[in-house]
N, C-alpha and C positions, 0 to 999 in steps of 0.2 A: 317452271312450267314446261310440260312436254311440248316439243316442237310439233306444230301441226294441229294442236288441240287448244288454242288460246281461248276459245269461247267456253268450252265445257269446264275448264279448270280455272278460269280467271274471272272476268267480270260477270259471267253468266252462271256462276256456280249455284246460286240459289234457284235460278230458273230451271237448271238441269235437274236438280234434286226434285223440284216440284213436278217436272214433266216425267221423271223416272217413276214417280209414285202415282202418276195420274190413273193408271189402269186399276190399281188396287185401292184407290181412294175410297174411304168409307162414306156413307151417307152423312151429309152435314146435318147436325142437330138443328131443330127449329129455332132454338134459342140463338144460335149463331147467325142464322139467316135473319132473324128479327133484329139482332144487333147490327147486322150489316145495313139493314134498312134504316134503323135509327141513326147510325153514324152518318149515312148519306143525307138524311133529313137535316141533321145538325149542321153539317158542312154547308148544305145548300142555303139554309136560312142565315148562317153567318155571312155567306157571300151576298145574299140579298141585302142585308143591312149595309155592308161595306159598299157594294155597287151602287145602292141608292144614294148613300151619302156623297160619294165621289162624283156621281153624275150631276149633283146639285151644287157642287163647289162654285161654278161660275155665278149661280144665282146668289149664293151666300156672299161672294165677293162683291157683287153689285149692291146687295142690300146693306152691306157694312161699309162700302166705299173704300175698299182696301187696295193698296198697291200690290204688285206681284211679290215684293219682298216681305211686306207685312202679312200677306196671305200665307207665305211660306212659314213664317213664324207661328201663325195661328195653327196651321196643320201640324206643326211640330208637337203641339200639346197632345194630339191623338197618339203619335208615335211614342212620346214620352211616357204616357200611361201604359202603353203596351210593353215597352222595354222594362219599366219598373215592375211590371207584373211577372216577368219571366223568371227572375231568380228564385221566386218562391212558388211558381206554378207547379213545378215538378214535385216539390214537397207536399203541397196542398193536394195534388192528384193522388200521390201515394197514400196520404192520410185519409182523405174523404172518398177516394175512388173517382174515376172519370165522370160517372153519372151525376153525382152530387156536385162535383166541381163545375160541370157545365151548367147545371141548374142555378147555382149561385152566380156564376159569371154572367149569364144572360140577363139577370135582373139589373146588373150594372150597365150592360149594353143598352137595354131598353130605356133605363133612366137617362143615360147620356144622350141617346138619340132624341128623346123628347126635349131635354133641356137645350140642346144645340139648336134644334129647329125653332123652338119658341123664342129663344134669345136672339136668333138672327132675324126672324121675320116680324115678330111682334114687339120685341124690346129694343132691337138695334144694339144689343150689348155684346161687344167683343169679349169681355170677361166672361159673360154667361156662356157664350159659344165655347170658349176655352175650357171652362169647367165641364161642360157636356162632352166635349171631345176627349178630355182626360179620362172621364168615367167610361166612355165608349171604348177607348183604347185599353184601359186596364181590364175591363171585362172581356174584350175580344182577345187580348193577349193570353189571359188565363184559359179561356175557352180553347184557344188554338192548341196549347200544349195538351190539354185533356183530351180533345177530340182526336188528335194525332196519336196519342198513346192508345186510345181505344181502337182507332183504325188499324194500328199495327197489330194489336192483339187479335182482332177479327181476321186480318189478312193471314196470320199464322194458322188460325183454326180452319180457314177455308182452304189452305194449301195452294194458293196461287196468288199472283200479283194483282192487287186491287187498290193499293193506296192511291195511285194517280187518278183512279176513277172517283174516289172520295173527293179529291181536289177538283176533279171535273164537275162534281156536283156543286162544289163551292163556286166554280166558274159559271155554271148554269144559273145559280142564284144571282151572281153578279150581272149576268146578261139580263136576267129578268129585272133586276134593280136598275140597270142602266136604261133598259127599254121603258120601264115605268117612269124613271126620272126624265127621259127625253119627252115622253108624253105629257108629264106634269109641267115641264118647262114650256112646251108648245102651247098648252092650255092656260098657262099663267097661274097654276096652282102654287100658292105660297108654301115655302118649306115649313112654315109653322103649322100647316095642316097636314102636309104630306108626310113628314118624318114621324109625328106621333102615331099616325095610322099604321105606318110601317112597323114601328116599335111594338105595337100590340100583336101584330101577326107573328113577328119574330119571337116574341116572348112565349106565346101560347104554343106555337109549333115546336120550338126547341125543347120546352119542358116535356111535351109528349114524346119527342124523339129520344130524349135521354132516358126515359122510362124503359126503353127496350135494350139498353146497354147490357153487356155481360156483367155478372157480379164482380166486384173488385176482389182481388186476391185475399185481402184481409177479411172481407165480408164472407167469402166462400169458405175460408178456413177457420173463421171465428177468432182470429188473432190479429194483432196489430204490431207492426215493426216498431222498434225503439226509435223515438224521434231523434235522439242523438246519433244513432247509427245511420239514419237517413241523411242527416246533415254531413256526417263524415264522408259518406258515399258520394254525396253531391260535390263536396270539395275535391275529392279524389278524381272525380270525372273531369274537373277543370285542368288536370295535369295529363290527360290522355291525348297524345299527338293526333291520333286519327279523328277523335271527336272534334278537336279544335280546327283541324283542316276541313272537315265536313262543314263546320260552322262558318268558316271563311268562304267556302264555295256558296253556301246558302245565303250568306250576306250579300254577295254580288248578285245572285239570282233574285233575292228579295229587292235589291235596289233596281234591278232591271224591270221587275214587275211593279214595284211601288212607284217608280218614277212615272210610269204610264198611268197608274191609278190616280196619282196626285195631279199630274200636269197635262195629260194628253188632251183632255177636252179644252182646257185653257189655251194650250199651245196652238191648237187648230183655230180657235176663235181669234187669237192674236196674230198668229203667223200666216194663216191662210184666209183670214177674213170671213169665216163662216159664222152662222148664228149659234146661239147657245144650244139650241135643239140639235143642230148638226154636230156640234162638238160633242154632245152627249152620245149621239149615234156613233161617232167615230170611236169613242171609248168602248161602245158596245161591240164594234168590229174587233177591237183588241181582245175583249173577253171571249168572243166567239172563237177566235184563234186559239186562245188558251184552252177552251173547252174541247175543241177538236183534238188538240195535241195531247191532252190528258186522257181523252177517251181512247185514242189509237195507241197511246204510249204504252199501255199495259201489254198489248200484243207485241209491240216492238221490243220491249224490255225482256219479255219471256223468250223471244226468239234470238235477239242479238246481245242481250246483257246491258247492264246499267252504263258501263263505260262507253261502249260504242255509240249507244243511243244519245248519251249526253254530249259527246263530242259533236255529233251532228246537229243537235238542237241548239246548243250554245252558239255554234257558228251561224246557224240560221237566224237566231235572235240578233246577233251583231249586224248581219247584213240587212235585216228588216228595219232595225232602228236607224241605221245609217240612211237607208232609203227614205224613211219617213221624214227625216230631218232635211235631207239634201235634195229631195225630188224636185222642188220648185213648182210642182203641179199637185193640186189637191187630190185628184183621183189616183195618181201614181203613188202619192204619199200614203193613201189609204191601203194600197197593196202592201206597202212596207209595214204598216201597222198590223195587218193580218199576219205577215211573216214574223214580225216581232212577237206577237201573241203566241203563235205556234211554237216558236223557238224558246220562249221563256216558260213554257208550260210545265216542264218536267223537273227543273232544277230543285224547286222547293219540296215537292212531294217525295222525290227520290232521295233527297238529302235527309228528310225526316225518316223515311223508311230505313235508310242505311244507319241512322243513329239508333234505331230501334231493333237492329239485328238480334241483339241479346234482349229477350223480353224482360228478364229480371232487372236489367239496368236501364230499360227503356225510359221510364219517367225522368231519371236524372239526366241521361244523355240527350233526350229530346229537349229538355229544359235548357241545357247548356247551348245546344245548337240554336234553339229559338232565341236565346239571349243575344248571341252573336249575330244571328240573321236579322233580328229586329232592330239592331243598331243602324241598319240601312234606312229603316223607316224613321229613325230618330234624326239621323244626319242628312238624309236625302232631301226633304222638303226645304230646309233653309239653304242648303248648298245650291240647289237648283233655282231657288228663289233669288239668291244673291247673283248667280250667273245670269238669271233672266233679266234682272234690272240693268245689267250691262250689255248683254248680247241679244236679249229677247229670249223668251222661254222656249221657243221652238229650237233655236240653235243651242241653247243650254243642254237640251236633251242629247246632243252629240257626245256627251260624257259617257252615255250608256255603252255604245260599241267599243269605246276606248278601254273600258273596264272589262268587258267580256272576253276580249281576245287573250290577255294573259291568264285569265281564269281557266282556260283549257288545261293548263298544267296541273290543276288540282283535281281533275276528274278521276284519275286512277284511285284516289282514296275511297271512292264509293264501292270498291270491291269489298265483299264480305270478308271479315277477318280470317275465316278458315280458308278462303280462296287465296289471300295474299301470302299465306304461308307456303303455298304451292308454287308461287311464281319464281 
């Protein structure tokens, strides 16, 4: 790297290329703009489904009479479904294209949401909720890979950083879900009525959004890649050091985000003695922080680059999570939750964008990174549930800042491959 030019030739190489060509940038085709809107809609509705579910976790716990540890095991089924979906999600996306993959996966999300809500509220069946959450997780995990692949393709055609804003749309959906969940909890609306209504909205809206996606490469060219070649390419991706290190970083950031999704509302109910409605509202504060970070993050990344921005946000997440756990005062802890959300906002989308730097290999690499990252959602709930049984769930969340600090050493892998060769 040339001394005195770290930003242009290092972590901000992609942004510099984008800015250099900004003056002569051609008019963006309508199809790309429509795809951008469609991707944002799909992200937002996926966030709406997830945010709604997690805001109602305290109500589900109450309806089923679960301890913290048993609740953690129940939440594990959602993560298990997502993780099992990941190894094949890239292959499915390559074969069907992102649009068809999203359409198929949202059917599973809607089915799982209905089953989980009805089983918890009307049947009192732990097994039924587990089945619903597994289907929810499998559909959401498959959708996650497909919509990130589509988002990366749209980002390249727009010629500017936009992936964090797609994830901001996801966060906005989560904010809406958390707000609706808080209102439903305050009004005493049972999850058996709330979740099926939510499923119908998510299903219809996602199908409409996916219709605007770009044509899949195989559809556009009228050809289809050899399935055996796709499998070999996916296996080869598992031996790429950069892809694996990006996956490890995404794993920690997924744990940072997922621990709040799973446990923040419950932690404030148990640790600070607030009501279920207030607990859901606190979760909403976290998601608002995520949304703000992802909205402003595109500007920050284009100006300072992935590496510098991620160093700052990961440090902020560690400080915010520590404050939320150790504040001892509810209002001060909420400030920590907001900082936690802002700091955790960019790790996952920037990791996915880095995995998709090469569009031809994007489905395989995004799939591998997603498999590694979603392992956090698999192991996180039972780990924190176990610690919560012994320490209290609020203090168990102290694991988050302890994991974030050493993760700073992984941030340089986010530099684009062309940039690392110049270092």
